[in-house]
C-alpha positions in Angstrom: 83.1 65.7 136.5 80.9 68.5 134.5 79.0 68.5 131.1 78.4 71.4 128.7 75.2 72.2 127.9 75.5 73.2 124.7 76.8 76.3 122.7 76.2 79.8 124.4 74.4 82.9 122.9 77.4 84.9 123.1 81.4 85.3 122.9 83.7 88.0 123.6 85.4 88.4 120.1 87.4 90.8 118.1 87.3 93.6 121.2 83.9 92.7 122.6 80.6 90.8 122.7 79.5 89.0 119.8 76.8 86.4 118.5 78.5 82.9 119.1 78.6 82.3 114.9 79.9 85.6 114.4 83.4 84.3 115.9 85.8 83.3 113.0 89.2 83.3 112.1 90.3 82.4 108.6 91.9 79.1 107.6 94.7 80.8 106.8 95.5 82.3 110.2 98.5 81.6 112.3 96.3 79.5 114.7 94.8 77.0 112.2 97.8 76.5 110.2 100.7 76.1 113.0 98.6 75.8 116.2 99.8 79.5 117.0 97.3 79.6 120.4 97.6 79.0 124.2 94.2 79.2 126.5 93.2 78.6 129.8 90.3 76.5 131.3 88.8 78.5 134.4 85.7 77.1 136.3 83.5 79.5 138.0 80.8 78.4 141.0 77.9 79.7 141.1 76.2 81.1 144.5 72.6 81.1 144.5 72.5 83.3 147.8 74.9 85.6 146.4 73.4 85.9 142.7 77.1 85.4 141.2 79.9 83.4 140.4 83.1 82.6 142.2 86.4 82.1 140.0 88.6 79.4 141.1 92.3 80.7 140.6 92.0 84.0 138.2 95.3 85.5 139.0 97.0 82.0 138.5 95.1 81.4 135.3 95.9 84.8 133.7 99.3 84.9 135.1 99.7 81.5 133.4 98.3 82.6 130.2 100.6 85.6 130.1 103.4 83.1 130.5 102.4 80.7 127.7 102.4 83.7 125.3 105.9 84.2 126.2 106.9 80.5 126.0 105.1 80.5 122.4 106.4 83.8 121.2 102.9 84.9 120.7 103.0 88.7 121.0 100.5 89.5 123.6 99.3 93.4 123.8 96.5 92.4 126.5 96.9 93.7 129.7 95.6 91.9 132.7 92.6 94.7 133.1 91.4 93.8 129.5 91.4 89.9 130.2 89.4 90.2 133.5 87.3 92.8 131.7 86.3 90.6 128.7 85.6 87.9 131.1 83.5 89.8 133.2 81.7 91.6 130.4 81.0 87.7 129.1 79.4 86.2 132.1 77.0 89.3 132.5 76.2 89.0 129.2 75.6 85.2 129.4 73.8 85.5 132.7 74.0 81.7 133.2 73.0 80.9 136.9 74.8 77.6 137.1 78.4 76.8 137.3 80.6 77.9 134.4 83.4 76.8 131.9 85.3 80.0 130.9 88.2 79.7 128.2 90.0 82.4 127.1 92.4 81.9 124.2 95.2 84.2 122.6 95.9 83.3 119.0 97.9 84.5 116.1 95.5 85.4 113.1 98.5 86.5 110.8 102.4 86.1 111.7 104.3 88.9 112.9 101.0 90.6 114.0 99.8 91.4 117.8 97.9 88.4 119.0 94.1 88.2 119.2 91.4 87.5 122.1 88.6 85.4 122.4 86.9 84.3 125.9 84.2 81.5 125.5 82.1 80.7 128.5 79.7 77.4 128.9 77.1 76.4 131.4 78.1 73.0 133.0 76.4 70.7 135.2 77.5 68.8 138.0 77.6 64.8 137.4 78.5 62.3 140.5 82.1 61.9 141.1 83.3 58.9 138.8 86.0 56.5 139.7 88.0 56.3 136.4 89.5 53.7 134.6 93.0 54.6 133.3 96.2 52.8 131.6 99.7 53.8 130.6 99.7 55.5 127.1 102.0 54.3 124.5 102.4 57.8 123.4 105.2 60.0 125.4 105.2 63.5 126.8 107.9 65.6 125.0 110.1 67.7 127.4 110.9 71.2 127.2 113.9 70.6 124.6 111.2 69.9 122.1 108.2 71.9 123.2 107.9 74.2 126.4 105.9 72.2 129.1 105.3 74.9 131.0 102.9 76.6 128.2 99.2 75.5 127.8 99.3 75.8 124.1 97.1 74.1 121.4 99.9 72.6 119.9 100.8 70.4 123.0 97.5 69.1 122.8 98.0 67.1 119.6 99.4 64.2 121.8 97.3 64.5 124.1 94.4 63.9 121.7 96.0 60.6 120.5 96.5 59.6 123.8 92.9 60.3 124.9 92.0 58.3 121.5 94.1 55.7 122.3 92.4 54.9 125.6 89.1 55.1 124.2 89.9 52.5 122.0 91.4 50.2 125.2 88.2 51.2 127.1 89.8 53.6 129.3 88.3 56.8 130.6 92.1 58.6 130.3 95.6 57.6 130.1 98.8 58.2 131.6 101.6 59.6 129.8 105.4 59.1 130.8 108.2 61.2 129.5 110.8 61.0 127.2 112.9 59.5 130.2 110.4 57.1 130.6 109.1 58.6 134.0 105.4 59.7 135.0 104.3 62.9 133.4 100.6 63.8 133.3 97.4 62.2 132.0 95.7 63.9 128.7 94.5 66.9 130.9 95.2 66.5 134.3 98.0 66.2 137.0 98.6 62.8 138.6 98.9 62.4 142.3 99.4 59.1 144.2 98.9 58.5 148.1 101.0 56.1 149.8 101.1 55.7 153.6 98.7 59.0 154.0 101.5 61.2 152.2 100.6 62.9 148.6 102.9 62.5 145.9 103.2 63.9 142.2 105.8 64.4 139.8 108.0 67.5 139.7 108.1 70.3 136.8 111.1 68.7 135.7 109.0 66.0 134.4 107.5 67.5 131.4 104.3 68.7 133.1 101.9 71.6 132.8 102.3 73.6 136.3 98.2 72.9 137.1 96.7 76.0 138.8 94.7 72.7 140.6 97.5 71.0 141.4 98.9 74.1 143.2 95.6 74.3 145.2 96.3 70.4 146.2 99.3 71.9 147.4 97.5 74.4 149.5 94.9 72.5 150.5 96.9 69.6 151.6 98.9 72.1 154.2 95.4 72.9 155.4 94.2 69.4 156.0 97.7 68.5 157.5 98.3 66.1 154.8 101.9 65.4 154.1 102.5 66.5 150.1 105.7 66.3 148.0 106.7 66.5 144.4 109.3 63.8 142.7 111.4 64.1 140.3 111.6 60.5 138.7 108.0 58.9 139.5 108.4 55.2 137.9 105.2 53.1 136.9 105.5 51.1 139.6 105.0 54.0 142.2 101.6 54.6 140.5 100.3 50.9 140.4 101.9 50.7 144.5 100.0 53.5 145.5 97.0 53.3 147.9 95.0 55.8 146.2 95.5 57.6 142.6 93.6 60.8 141.4 93.9 63.1 138.7 93.4 67.2 139.0 91.8 69.4 136.4 89.8 72.4 136.1 86.5 70.4 135.2 87.0 67.1 136.9 88.7 68.6 140.2 89.9 65.9 142.1 89.2 62.3 140.1 89.6 59.2 141.9 91.3 56.7 139.7 89.9 53.4 140.7 91.4 50.7 138.2 94.6 51.0 136.4 95.3 49.0 133.5 98.0 46.1 135.0 97.0 46.9 138.7 94.7 45.7 141.2 91.2 46.8 140.9 91.0 49.9 143.7 86.7 50.5 143.1 86.4 49.4 146.6 88.9 50.8 148.4 88.8 53.0 151.0 90.4 56.6 149.9 90.5 59.0 152.7 92.9 61.4 151.4 90.9 61.9 148.2 87.7 62.2 150.0 89.3 65.1 152.2 90.5 66.8 149.4 87.4 66.6 147.4 85.1 68.1 150.6 87.4 70.6 151.1 87.9 71.9 147.8 83.7 71.7 147.1 83.1 73.4 150.8 85.3 76.0 149.8 84.2 76.9 146.3 80.4 76.3 147.1 81.1 78.9 150.1 79.8 76.5 153.2 83.5 76.7 154.6 86.3 78.7 154.6 89.4 76.5 153.8 92.6 78.3 153.5 94.5 78.0 150.2 91.5 78.1 147.8 91.8 81.4 146.0 88.5 82.7 144.6 87.7 85.9 142.6 83.8 87.2 142.7 82.2 87.5 139.4 79.7 90.1 138.3 76.6 90.0 140.0 73.8 88.7 137.8 70.8 90.7 137.7 
């Protein structure tokens, strides 16, 4: 897991690098009134030996950002080069020599007008991997007949926020939501995986989940490590409770082990060989200590 260090000095806003406090959006904007915005969360891994960050899954993140704009009918006129340049310029301006979390957001200020772009980046610190305590939320994840599941949109995080607050009230670290048909969907900001008999399983895209970029990386890591992996159309709560290992994947938490699940047997002291292998493979690739096929890293600008 990672933690933010605080507000940065600079942000990319209104066409260029601005002071953090200057990034303002009017209350009457579509972004505020109707959650008309989509975003991405991208992690950059600092390598002191090269004086630069390596951004995990940057092309996939930017492709999903463009897809989210289409699905949410946000008229986006920013091309790939503009997005990449904005991110690179901000990384250079902030000059962090730590891991970073980058959040590009495309939003509507006025209905019918082209979208605006904002890019923020934060210094983050590595914290020891935790064994999470989770449970099944009473809230359901809306399917694509109500909201496009494949869009990483601010609007969809209203349900996630409520589920996370419910989890906190119950003493959980996170909650797993079911979809409208009662099958496992995802956690409040992460995809859900289970391991049974050495094989990795996760809900398929028809389960009302976001197509996580790290989810795709886990598929490729499994292939590189000779770990069987499959998607399943109707994962039940029993499938999760009966699993040998349970983990969540997301940009910040990476591969987070679920040690206890409300209503299930505690797993804090169980062996977790698959999770360990995936964690090690991802860390070694991102830190540059080993070449692992399938981990897509884009070098950022050199920090002088």
